[in-house]
C-alpha positions in Angstrom: 86.0 164.1 106.2 84.6 161.4 108.8 82.3 160.1 106.1 85.2 159.9 103.7 87.1 158.3 106.2 84.6 155.6 106.8 83.8 155.2 103.1 87.7 154.5 102.5 87.6 151.9 105.3 84.4 150.2 103.6 85.9 150.5 100.4 89.2 148.8 101.5 87.5 145.9 103.6 85.4 145.3 100.5 88.2 145.1 98.2 90.0 143.0 100.8 87.4 140.7 100.8 87.1 140.4 97.2 90.7 140.0 96.8 90.5 137.1 99.2 87.7 135.4 97.6 89.5 135.6 94.1 92.6 134.1 95.7 90.7 131.5 97.8 89.3 130.4 94.3 92.6 130.2 92.5 94.5 128.5 94.8 91.4 125.7 95.1 91.9 125.2 91.4 95.5 124.0 92.1 96.4 120.6 92.2 97.2 119.6 95.8 100.6 118.7 96.8 101.4 115.1 97.6 102.3 115.1 101.4 102.9 117.4 104.1 107.1 117.9 104.3 107.0 115.7 107.5 106.7 112.5 105.9 108.8 112.9 102.9 112.3 111.2 104.3 112.9 108.3 106.8 116.5 108.8 108.5 118.3 105.9 109.4 117.8 104.7 113.0 121.2 105.6 114.2 120.6 109.2 112.8 117.4 109.4 114.3 119.0 108.6 117.6 121.8 110.7 117.2 119.5 113.6 116.7 117.9 113.0 119.8 121.0 113.3 121.7 121.4 109.2 121.9 118.0 109.1 124.0 116.1 106.1 121.9 112.9 107.0 123.6 113.0 110.6 122.5 113.6 109.6 119.1 110.7 107.4 119.4 108.9 110.2 120.3 110.1 113.0 117.7 109.0 110.3 115.0 105.7 109.9 116.6 105.1 113.3 116.6 106.1 113.7 112.8 103.6 110.5 112.3 100.8 112.5 114.6 100.8 115.8 112.5 100.9 114.2 109.0 97.9 114.9 106.7 96.7 111.5 105.7 94.4 113.2 103.3 97.1 114.3 101.2 99.2 110.9 101.2 100.1 108.7 98.5 101.3 105.5 98.3 104.8 106.4 98.6 104.3 108.4 101.6 102.6 105.5 103.8 105.7 103.5 102.7 107.7 106.4 104.4 105.0 106.2 107.5 105.3 102.5 107.9 109.0 103.0 108.2 108.7 105.5 110.6 106.2 103.6 112.6 108.9 100.4 112.7 111.3 102.8 114.1 109.3 104.0 116.5 108.6 100.2 117.6 112.1 99.5 117.5 113.1 102.3 119.7 110.3 102.1 122.0 108.1 98.9 121.5 105.6 100.0 124.4 104.7 103.6 122.8 101.0 103.5 122.9 100.1 106.0 120.3 102.6 104.1 117.8 100.5 100.9 117.7 97.1 102.8 117.8 98.0 104.4 114.6 99.4 101.5 113.2 96.4 99.6 113.4 94.0 102.1 112.5 95.7 103.4 109.0 98.9 101.4 108.0 96.9 97.9 107.0 94.4 100.0 105.0 96.9 101.6 103.0 99.4 98.5 101.6 101.4 98.8 104.9 100.2 95.3 106.3 103.7 94.2 107.4 104.5 97.4 108.8 101.8 97.1 111.0 102.1 93.6 112.0 105.6 94.2 113.0 104.7 97.1 115.2 101.5 95.4 116.7 103.8 92.2 117.5 106.3 94.6 119.2 103.6 96.4 121.3 101.8 93.2 122.2 105.3 91.4 123.9 106.5 94.7 125.5 103.0 95.7 126.8 102.3 92.5 128.9 99.6 94.1 130.5 97.4 95.3 127.7 95.3 93.0 125.5 94.7 95.6 122.6 97.4 94.8 120.6 97.2 91.2 120.6 93.2 91.7 119.3 94.7 93.8 116.4 97.2 91.6 115.5 94.6 88.7 115.3 92.1 90.4 113.4 95.0 91.6 110.8 95.2 87.4 110.3 91.2 87.2 110.4 90.6 90.1 107.9 93.5 90.6 105.9 95.3 87.0 105.6 91.6 85.4 105.6 93.2 83.2 108.5 90.4 83.1 111.2 92.1 80.2 113.0 95.2 82.0 113.4 93.5 85.1 114.4 91.6 83.4 117.2 94.7 82.0 118.5 96.2 85.5 119.1 92.9 86.7 120.7 92.8 84.1 123.2 96.3 85.0 124.2 95.0 87.7 125.1 92.3 87.1 127.3 94.6 86.5 130.4 95.2 90.0 130.1 91.8 91.4 130.1 90.7 93.0 133.4 87.2 93.6 132.8 84.9 90.7 132.8 82.8 92.2 129.8 85.7 92.5 127.7 86.8 88.7 128.9 83.8 87.3 127.4 83.3 89.4 124.4 87.0 88.5 123.5 86.2 85.0 124.1 83.2 85.2 122.1 84.7 86.5 119.3 87.4 83.8 119.0 84.8 81.0 119.5 83.4 82.6 116.5 86.5 82.5 114.3 87.5 79.2 115.5 84.2 78.0 114.1 85.4 79.6 110.7 88.6 78.6 111.1 88.9 75.1 111.8 87.7 71.5 110.7 83.9 71.5 112.4 84.9 68.8 115.1 88.4 70.2 116.0 86.4 73.6 116.5 84.1 71.9 118.9 87.3 70.5 121.0 88.6 74.0 120.8 85.6 75.8 122.2 85.0 72.9 124.6 88.3 73.6 125.7 87.6 77.4 126.2 84.6 76.8 128.2 86.9 74.3 130.6 89.2 77.4 131.3 86.5 80.0 131.7 85.2 80.7 135.1 81.9 78.9 136.1 78.8 80.9 135.1 76.5 81.9 132.0 79.4 82.3 129.9 81.2 78.8 130.4 77.6 77.3 129.6 77.0 79.4 126.6 80.7 78.2 125.2 79.7 74.5 126.2 76.2 75.2 124.1 78.3 76.0 121.1 80.6 73.5 121.6 77.7 71.0 121.4 76.0 72.6 118.3 79.5 72.3 116.6 79.5 68.6 117.7 75.7 68.2 116.1 76.9 70.0 112.9 79.9 67.7 112.7 77.5 64.9 113.2 75.3 66.0 110.2 78.3 67.0 108.0 79.4 63.0 108.4 75.7 61.9 107.6 76.0 64.3 104.2 79.3 62.5 103.4 77.9 59.1 104.0 74.9 59.9 101.7 76.7 61.4 99.1 78.7 58.3 99.0 75.9 56.0 98.9 73.4 57.6 96.7 75.8 59.6 94.6 74.2 62.9 94.8 73.8 66.0 97.1 71.2 66.3 99.9 68.5 68.8 99.1 67.0 69.0 102.7 68.6 68.0 105.9 65.3 65.4 106.6 66.6 63.4 103.9 69.4 62.0 106.4 66.4 60.9 108.8 64.4 59.2 105.8 67.5 57.5 104.7 68.2 56.2 108.0 71.5 57.9 108.3 70.6 59.9 111.7 67.8 59.3 113.9 66.4 62.8 114.0 67.8 66.1 113.2 69.3 68.1 116.3 67.7 70.7 117.8 69.9 73.9 118.4 69.9 75.4 121.9 70.5 78.9 120.5 67.3 78.5 118.1 69.1 79.1 114.9 69.2 75.9 113.8 71.2 74.0 110.9 71.2 74.8 107.2 72.6 73.9 103.9 75.0 75.7 101.8 74.8 76.2 97.7 76.9 72.8 97.4 74.2 71.1 100.0 77.1 71.0 103.0 75.6 71.3 106.4 76.4 74.8 108.0 75.3 76.7 111.3 72.5 79.2 110.2 73.4 82.8 111.2 69.9 83.9 111.8 66.5 82.2 112.5 64.8 80.3 109.6 61.7 82.3 110.7 63.4 85.4 110.1 64.7 84.6 106.8 
């Protein structure tokens, strides 16, 4: 009797496992749904506050919970549009909501909701005057998505006074200096980096910024000489030492950072990003 019961239990277990495997196989072959129900609709703001008992901060948290538990792996373009509206609403209810701006920066701009991300980050940067991260993310959106490093650098510099850690301050200023080099005419970029150096605390990093400003001044000199070379000879420079042999400059400047200067495909002077010997 015991053996028959044990056999029955084993048989039942085997059948259960088989049924589970077949069900799992059939379910995996079915098309996946679009989005989880939590992101199908976005209620008007007054309705969200009403449902939260008139508490706008609770309304922000309730919408934030919907965003947090959403399965982004199943979301399409329309679902991200709903998420963008929800995160805008959260920023309106509670601009200082930390999770909201983190999620907005990490998800929204990469899924067609750049304007929503910028709105959330701008609200957070105004409300969280102690926090430099919203300004960094906001500046990055200009740099990466708008291809506007100059504006991006301006927002990074607005975050510098909020930084408490010295290493973070230097890192933020350094990134801003690199973006300035890309976003402004060379002479103007040199002036801006020099101004950054003047505003920095005395020490190695201030000296580093002065060096970067100096090499930009040298680059501006080379660019001016190339412009004169083209005007005089009606052709492009093939090597920078042609500027010396033609008498337009006395000597080629030496880059204190050791990377040196080069020419792009159009024959225009640029800062090398790597050492010539490493190429």
